[in-house]
C-alpha positions in Angstrom: -78.9 -40.8 27.4 -80.5 -43.8 26.8 -84.3 -43.6 26.1 -86.2 -47.0 25.8 -88.5 -47.3 23.2 -92.0 -49.3 23.5 -90.9 -50.8 20.3 -89.6 -54.3 19.1 -85.8 -52.1 18.2 -84.4 -50.3 21.1 -81.3 -48.7 18.9 -80.7 -48.4 15.1 -76.5 -48.2 14.3 -76.8 -47.0 10.3 -73.0 -47.5 8.5 -72.7 -45.1 5.5 -71.9 -45.3 2.1 -72.6 -46.0 -1.4 -74.1 -49.0 -2.8 -72.5 -50.4 -5.6 -69.7 -52.8 -6.6 -67.9 -49.3 -8.4 -67.7 -48.0 -4.6 -66.7 -51.3 -2.6 -63.7 -50.6 -0.4 -63.7 -46.5 -1.0 -62.5 -44.4 1.9 -66.6 -43.0 1.4 -68.1 -46.4 2.3 -66.0 -46.8 6.0 -69.5 -46.9 7.6 -70.7 -49.9 5.5 -67.8 -51.7 6.3 -67.5 -50.8 10.1 -70.9 -52.1 10.3 -70.5 -54.9 8.2 -67.6 -55.8 10.7 -69.9 -55.5 13.8 -72.7 -57.5 11.8 -70.1 -60.0 11.7 -69.1 -59.8 15.3 -73.2 -60.7 16.1 -73.9 -63.0 13.7 -76.3 -61.1 11.8 -76.0 -60.9 8.0 -77.5 -57.5 6.7 -79.1 -58.4 3.4 -83.2 -57.3 4.2 -84.5 -55.0 2.3 -86.5 -52.3 4.1 -86.4 -48.4 4.6 -84.7 -48.3 1.6 -81.8 -50.2 3.5 -80.4 -53.5 3.6 -81.1 -54.0 7.2 -80.7 -57.3 9.7 -81.3 -57.3 13.4 -79.4 -58.5 15.9 -78.7 -57.9 20.1 -76.5 -55.5 21.3 -75.4 -54.9 24.9 -78.3 -56.7 26.0 -80.9 -54.2 23.4 -82.2 -55.4 20.0 -80.5 -53.5 17.5 -81.1 -52.9 13.7 -77.9 -52.7 11.8 -78.6 -50.6 8.2 -76.8 -49.8 5.1 -78.8 -47.2 3.6 -79.0 -47.7 -0.3 -79.9 -44.5 -1.1 -76.6 -43.2 -1.9 -74.7 -41.3 0.3 -76.0 -37.9 -0.1 -79.8 -39.1 0.7 -78.6 -41.3 3.8 -81.6 -39.9 5.9 -84.3 -40.5 3.9 -83.6 -44.2 5.1 -83.1 -43.1 8.8 -85.3 -41.2 9.0 -88.1 -43.6 7.6 -86.7 -46.5 10.4 -86.6 -44.2 13.0 -90.4 -43.4 12.4 -91.2 -46.7 12.2 -89.7 -47.6 15.5 -90.4 -45.0 17.2 -86.9 -44.1 18.1 -85.6 -40.7 19.4 -82.6 -39.3 17.9 -80.3 -40.1 21.0 -81.4 -44.0 19.8 -80.1 -43.5 16.3 -76.2 -43.9 16.0 -74.0 -43.4 12.4 -70.7 -45.1 11.2 -69.2 -42.5 9.0 -65.9 -41.4 7.3 -64.1 -38.8 8.2 -61.4 -37.1 5.6 -60.0 -34.6 8.6 -59.4 -37.2 10.6 -55.6 -39.5 10.0 -56.5 -43.0 8.7 -57.8 -45.3 11.6 -58.2 -42.1 14.1 -61.8 -42.2 15.6 -64.0 -39.4 17.0 -66.8 -40.2 19.3 -69.8 -37.7 19.7 -73.0 -37.6 21.1 -74.1 -34.8 18.3 -72.8 -32.2 16.1 -73.1 -30.5 12.7 -72.0 -32.3 9.5 -68.9 -30.8 9.0 -69.1 -30.8 5.8 -70.3 -34.7 5.2 -73.7 -35.1 2.8 -74.5 -38.3 4.9 -74.3 -36.3 8.3 -76.3 -33.5 6.5 -79.3 -35.8 5.1 -79.6 -37.6 8.3 -79.6 -34.3 11.0 -82.3 -32.9 8.2 -84.3 -36.1 8.2 -84.3 -36.6 11.9 -84.7 -32.7 12.9 -82.4 -32.5 15.4 -77.9 -32.6 15.8 -78.3 -34.9 18.4 -77.4 -38.2 17.9 -74.3 -40.0 18.8 -72.0 -40.9 15.8 -68.8 -42.4 15.5 -66.5 -40.7 12.8 -63.7 -43.0 11.4 -60.5 -41.7 10.1 -59.7 -42.5 6.2 -56.8 -40.0 5.9 -56.3 -36.5 4.0 -56.7 -36.4 0.5 -53.4 -35.2 -0.9 -51.9 -33.3 -3.6 -52.7 -35.8 -6.7 -56.3 -36.3 -5.0 -56.4 -33.2 -5.0 -60.5 -33.0 -6.2 -62.4 -34.6 -3.2 -65.4 -36.2 -4.8 -62.2 -37.9 -6.7 -60.5 -38.7 -3.1 -63.4 -40.3 -0.4 -64.5 -42.4 -3.7 -61.0 -43.8 -4.7 -60.0 -47.0 -2.4 -57.9 -47.3 0.4 -53.6 -47.7 0.0 -53.0 -51.0 1.3 -51.5 -49.2 4.5 -54.1 -47.1 5.1 -57.0 -50.4 4.5 -54.8 -52.2 7.2 -55.3 -49.7 9.7 -58.8 -48.9 9.5 -59.7 -52.1 9.5 -57.7 -52.5 12.2 -60.3 -50.2 14.6 -63.0 -51.8 13.6 -63.2 -54.1 16.8 -63.2 -50.4 19.0 -65.8 -49.4 16.2 -67.9 -52.3 17.6 -66.6 -51.9 21.1 -67.8 -48.5 21.3 -70.6 -49.0 19.9 -72.0 -51.5 22.6 -70.8 -48.8 25.1 -73.2 -46.4 23.4 -76.1 -48.5 23.2 -75.9 -49.3 26.9 -76.0 -45.8 27.7 -72.5 -44.6 27.8 -71.1 -42.1 25.2 -69.0 -40.7 27.7 -67.0 -43.9 28.6 -66.8 -44.7 24.9 -65.4 -41.0 24.2 -63.2 -42.0 26.8 -62.0 -45.1 25.9 -61.3 -44.7 22.1 -61.4 -40.7 21.6 -57.7 -40.0 20.0 
C-alpha cells in the first residue's frame, strides 16, 4: 500500500551493488545496473553524493522519487538507505530495492512486498536499518554459480558471460515497468505481471 509522505520525496528506489571500477559488470552489481537503466529512462543522472550514496531525483508514476546507489559497499547498504528514509520520513513501504539473486535463473524476476534477507547481506543490512522486512523489492536473477565457481564470493564478484548479460539486461525494461506499478501503489499487479 502506498503512503503519501509530507516530504519532498514520495519514494526511495535503491539499486544495490559495490562501488569501484573493479566491480563494474559483476553479478553482485545487478541492482546498480537496473537502477542506471531506470535513471536513463527517466532522464535522470544518479551522480549527487548524499546519504553515503550517489543519488538523483526524478518523477515516476506521478510521484517524486529519489534514485540511490549506496556507496557503502554491499554489506552496509542499510546505512545509506536508512539515512535517506529517515531524512525524508518515508515508511518502509516507500522504499523499493533492486538487487541480485543467485537462486534465480539469469533474467528471471521475483517481486515481493516483503520478506527475509534470504542470505543476501545487502538486504540484511537494510532490514536492520529499517527495523522491518516490510519493504518491496525486485530480485534480479543472475544465475547459480557453477562447479568452477564454487566459492560464492568469487561468483557474485565475477562478470557476466555475454549470454547472461544479454538476458539480464533484456529484462531491465520490465524492472522499470514493475517499479512504476509499485511506486503507483500496485505491488500485486507488478507481481502478477513480472514474476515467473
